[in-house]
C-alpha positions in Angstrom: 127.9 -80.4 123.4 125.8 -78.9 120.6 122.8 -76.8 121.6 119.6 -78.8 121.8 117.6 -78.6 118.6 114.3 -79.7 117.3 114.1 -82.4 114.7 113.7 -79.9 111.9 117.2 -78.5 112.7 118.7 -82.0 112.3 117.3 -82.1 108.8 119.6 -79.2 107.7 122.5 -81.3 106.4 125.1 -78.5 106.5 124.1 -77.7 110.1 124.2 -81.4 111.0 127.7 -81.7 109.6 128.8 -78.7 111.7 127.2 -80.2 114.8 129.0 -83.6 114.3 132.3 -81.7 113.8 131.7 -79.9 117.1 130.7 -83.1 118.9 133.9 -84.8 117.8 136.1 -81.9 118.7 134.6 -81.8 122.2 135.0 -85.5 122.6 138.7 -85.3 121.7 139.1 -82.5 124.2 137.3 -84.6 126.9 139.9 -87.4 126.4 142.9 -85.1 126.2 143.7 -85.1 130.0 144.0 -88.9 129.9 146.5 -88.7 127.0 148.6 -86.0 128.8 148.7 -88.2 131.9 150.1 -91.1 129.9 152.7 -88.9 128.2 153.8 -87.1 125.0 153.8 -90.2 122.8 150.0 -90.7 123.4 149.4 -87.1 122.7 151.4 -87.2 119.5 149.7 -90.4 118.3 146.2 -88.8 118.8 147.4 -85.7 117.0 148.0 -87.9 114.0 144.5 -89.4 114.5 143.0 -85.9 114.9 144.5 -84.8 111.6 142.7 -87.7 109.9 139.4 -87.2 111.6 139.3 -83.4 111.0 141.1 -83.4 107.7 137.9 -83.8 105.6 135.2 -86.3 105.1 131.6 -86.2 104.1 130.2 -87.2 107.6 127.8 -89.4 105.7 127.5 -92.0 108.5 126.4 -89.7 111.2 124.0 -88.1 108.7 122.4 -91.5 108.0 122.2 -92.3 111.7 120.2 -89.1 112.2 118.1 -89.8 109.1 117.3 -93.3 110.4 116.2 -91.9 113.7 113.9 -89.3 112.2 112.5 -91.7 109.5 111.5 -94.1 112.2 109.5 -91.4 114.0 112.2 -90.1 116.4 112.1 -86.5 117.6 114.6 -84.4 119.5 112.1 -81.8 120.8 112.5 -80.6 124.4 110.1 -83.2 125.7 111.5 -86.1 123.6 112.9 -89.2 125.2 116.2 -88.8 123.4 117.9 -85.4 123.2 119.7 -84.0 120.2 123.1 -84.1 122.0 122.7 -87.8 122.8 121.7 -88.5 119.2 124.7 -86.6 117.9 127.0 -88.5 120.3 125.9 -91.9 118.9 125.9 -90.6 115.3 129.4 -89.1 115.7 130.8 -92.4 117.0 130.5 -93.8 113.5 133.2 -91.3 112.4 135.7 -92.9 114.9 134.8 -96.3 113.4 135.6 -94.7 110.0 138.9 -93.3 111.4 139.9 -96.8 112.6 139.1 -98.4 109.3 141.0 -95.7 107.3 144.1 -95.8 109.5 144.3 -99.6 109.2 143.3 -99.7 105.6 146.1 -97.2 104.7 148.6 -99.4 106.3 147.3 -102.5 104.6 147.3 -100.8 101.2 150.6 -98.9 101.8 148.9 -95.7 100.9 150.8 -92.4 101.0 147.9 -90.0 101.1 144.4 -89.7 102.4 142.1 -86.7 101.9 145.0 -84.9 100.3 147.4 -85.2 103.2 149.9 -87.8 104.5 148.3 -91.0 105.9 148.9 -91.6 109.6 151.6 -94.1 109.1 153.5 -91.9 106.6 153.2 -88.9 108.9 154.5 -90.9 111.9 157.2 -92.4 109.7 158.4 -88.9 108.8 158.2 -87.8 112.4 160.5 -90.7 113.3 162.9 -89.9 110.5 163.1 -86.2 111.3 164.0 -86.9 114.9 166.7 -89.4 114.0 165.3 -92.1 116.3 166.4 -95.7 116.5 164.9 -98.4 114.3 163.1 -98.4 111.0 161.0 -95.3 110.4 158.5 -97.3 108.2 157.9 -99.9 110.9 157.5 -97.1 113.5 154.9 -95.4 111.4 152.9 -98.5 110.8 152.9 -99.3 114.5 151.7 -95.9 115.4 148.9 -96.0 112.8 147.7 -99.4 114.0 147.5 -98.3 117.6 145.9 -95.0 116.7 143.3 -97.0 114.8 142.8 -99.3 117.7 142.3 -96.3 120.0 139.7 -94.8 117.6 137.8 -98.1 117.7 137.9 -98.1 121.5 136.8 -94.4 121.7 133.9 -95.1 119.3 132.6 -97.8 121.7 133.0 -95.4 124.6 131.3 -92.6 122.8 128.4 -94.9 121.8 127.9 -96.6 125.2 128.0 -93.4 127.3 125.4 -91.5 125.4 122.3 -90.4 127.4 120.0 -93.1 125.9 117.4 -95.1 127.7 118.7 -98.6 128.5 116.2 -100.5 126.2 116.9 -98.3 123.2 120.6 -98.5 123.8 120.4 -102.4 124.0 118.5 -102.5 120.7 121.0 -100.1 119.0 124.0 -101.9 120.5 123.0 -105.1 118.7 123.2 -103.3 115.3 126.4 -101.6 116.4 128.0 -105.0 117.3 127.1 -106.5 114.0 128.5 -103.5 112.2 131.9 -103.9 113.8 132.2 -107.5 112.9 131.0 -106.8 109.3 133.5 -104.1 108.6 136.5 -106.1 109.9 135.2 -109.2 108.2 134.8 -107.3 104.9 138.3 -106.0 105.2 139.6 -109.6 105.7 137.6 -110.7 102.6 139.2 -107.9 100.6 142.8 -108.8 101.5 142.2 -112.5 100.9 140.6 -111.9 97.5 143.5 -109.5 96.5 146.1 -112.1 97.5 144.3 -115.0 95.9 143.8 -113.0 92.6 140.1 -113.9 92.9 137.8 -113.4 89.9 134.6 -114.3 91.8 131.9 -111.6 91.3 130.0 -113.0 94.2 132.9 -112.5 96.6 133.7 -109.0 95.2 130.1 -108.1 95.9 130.4 -109.5 99.4 133.4 -107.2 100.0 131.2 -104.2 99.0 128.4 -105.4 101.1 130.3 -105.9 104.3 133.4 -103.7 104.1 131.6 -100.6 103.0 127.8 -100.7 102.6 127.0 -102.1 106.0 128.9 -99.6 108.1 128.5 -96.7 105.8 124.7 -96.6 105.3 122.8 -99.8 106.4 123.9 -100.0 110.0 123.9 -96.2 110.7 120.3 -96.2 109.5 119.6 -99.3 111.6 121.2 -97.8 114.8 119.2 -94.5 114.3 115.9 -96.3 113.8 116.6 -98.4 117.0 117.2 -95.3 118.9 113.8 -94.0 117.8 112.1 -97.3 118.8 111.2 -97.9 115.2 108.9 -100.7 114.2 110.4 -103.9 112.7 108.7 -102.9 109.4 110.4 -99.5 109.1 113.7 -101.0 110.2 113.5 -103.6 107.5 112.7 -101.1 104.8 115.5 -98.7 105.9 118.0 -101.5 106.0 117.0 -102.6 102.5 117.5 -99.1 101.3 120.9 -99.0 103.1 122.1 -102.2 101.5 121.3 -101.0 98.0 122.5 -97.5 98.3 125.5 -98.6 100.3 126.6 -101.0 97.6 126.0 -98.2 95.0 128.2 -96.0 97.2 131.0 -98.5 97.0 130.7 -99.1 93.3 131.0 -95.4 92.8 134.1 -95.5 95.0 135.5 -98.3 92.8 135.1 -96.1 89.8 136.7 -93.1 91.5 139.6 -95.4 92.6 140.5 -95.8 89.0 139.2 -92.7 87.2 138.8 -90.2 90.0 140.4 -86.7 90.0 143.1 -86.7 92.6 142.4 -83.1 93.4 138.9 -84.2 94.5 139.5 -87.7 95.9 142.6 -86.8 97.8 144.3 -90.0 96.6 146.5 -90.6 93.5 144.7 -91.6 90.3 144.5 -95.3 89.8 145.3 -96.2 93.4 143.1 -99.3 93.3 145.0 -100.6 90.2 148.3 -100.0 91.9 147.2 -101.8 95.1 145.7 -104.7 93.2 142.1 -104.4 94.4 139.8 -107.1 93.1 136.8 -104.8 92.8 133.6 -105.5 91.0 134.9 -103.2 88.2 138.2 -105.2 87.7 136.4 -108.5 88.1 133.8 -107.6 85.4 136.5 -106.2 83.1 138.3 -109.6 83.1 135.0 -111.5 82.7 133.8 -109.3 79.9 137.1 -109.7 78.0 136.9 -113.4 78.4 133.3 -113.5 77.3 134.2 -111.5 74.2 136.9 -113.9 73.3 139.7 -111.5 74.0 141.9 -113.7 76.1 144.8 -111.4 75.6 143.0 -108.4 77.2 141.8 -110.6 80.1 145.3 -111.8 80.7 146.8 -108.3 80.5 144.3 -107.0 83.1 144.8 -110.0 85.3 148.6 -109.6 85.2 148.8 -105.8 85.5 146.4 -105.1 88.3 148.6 -104.8 91.4 151.8 -104.7 89.3 151.7 -101.2 87.9 153.2 -98.0 89.3 154.0 -95.8 86.4 151.2 -93.2 85.8 151.2 -93.9 82.1 150.9 -97.6 82.6 148.1 -97.0 85.1 146.3 -94.7 82.6 146.7 -97.3 79.9 145.3 -100.1 82.1 142.4 -97.9 83.1 141.6 -97.3 79.4 141.7 -101.1 78.7 139.3 -101.6 81.6 137.0 -99.0 80.2 137.0 -100.5 76.7 135.7 -103.8 78.0 132.4 -102.2 78.9 132.9 -102.7 82.6 132.6 -99.1 83.5 129.3 -98.7 81.6 128.0 -101.9 83.3 129.0 -100.6 86.8 127.3 -97.3 86.1 124.2 -99.1 85.0 124.2 -101.2 88.2 124.6 -98.0 90.3 121.5 -96.7 88.6 119.6 -99.9 89.3 120.6 -99.9 92.9 119.6 -96.3 93.2 116.2 -97.0 91.8 115.7 -99.8 94.3 116.8 -97.5 97.1 114.3 -94.9 96.0 111.6 -97.6 95.9 112.5 -98.4 99.5 112.0 -94.8 100.4 108.5 -94.9 98.9 107.8 -97.9 101.0 109.0 -96.0 104.1 106.6 -93.2 103.2 103.8 -95.7 103.1 104.8 -96.8 106.6 104.4 -93.2 107.8 108.0 -91.9 107.7 107.9 -88.1 107.9 108.3 -86.2 104.7 111.1 -84.1 106.1 113.1 -87.2 106.9 112.5 -88.6 103.4 113.7 -85.3 102.0 117.0 -85.7 103.9 117.4 -89.3 102.7 116.8 -88.1 99.1 119.7 -85.6 99.5 121.9 -88.3 101.0 121.1 -90.7 98.2 122.3 -88.2 95.6 125.5 -87.6 97.7 126.2 -91.3 98.0 125.6 -92.4 94.5 126.6 -89.4 92.2 129.6 -88.1 94.1 132.9 -87.1 92.5 135.0 -87.5 95.6 
């Protein structure tokens, strides 16, 4: 595991990301003998998973877990109740939750690339085809990706529950962890139902953002970290409020990048959300604003084309129509409002005695979450 460090070291974001990377690599190596005992297929499937986990990513969830721990008064000094290695193990488990979500999400969305490389199901599909095996390559690839995602979820639980944490702190953190698992899966269910129904409900689109993304990206990592520190109900409440606001802003930024992002930076094709038919807040508001402006033709066009475009020129034209409705400007404004609310929550945390160094880390993470380009 990573060398034990004082709290100040955990506040160095680049060092923290390196430590999370090391923790994850060591955990994969720890589980490798089990895979080898099962056989080459298990090893191969986890190699696909490994490529996803170590193929990029901002490690924002582990960073927020550590930030929550420190903001709630936690310390990892030599005489502390919770060591840095144990904190890293719990924080890094969120990356395996993320890997599960991405592996399954890519199957659901039939995505070809993730972080600039083939998705698990496409990589496994190619492996099947190259070996000339029996059956349909696409079905094989999807099956492997689903099972690899399931394994990532199981390993996340293992990683979390075996950390060297006192029983009471672990019980408190486990409650937040359990809620997070249900929220992210429930949010994914909401997403696919809304997409299939062609929903134009802004409330439901916001619920997708709240549960599919915000909860497990920022709110619950902060919550888990604060529980590990034995944080007061007041500081936990303030951190969770910050997490909800900044988490939703994070997803709104993702919605914009899903339509207007640079593929070289996002690792996914431009306009992927439009191709997949995502009923995001951006798309929902574009339809509503067109209707409110009396432009029924524009509303009908967006309604019809979202999920039914593949040609890059068509996608670009649809994106331009969405922009012309004013929806992009409105979403940007909402991101700013949510960010301001999040910053206000940080001020409240300071008043509750949260350390200045932890607040500085949260300010850096706020910028990363809301103003990112990838």
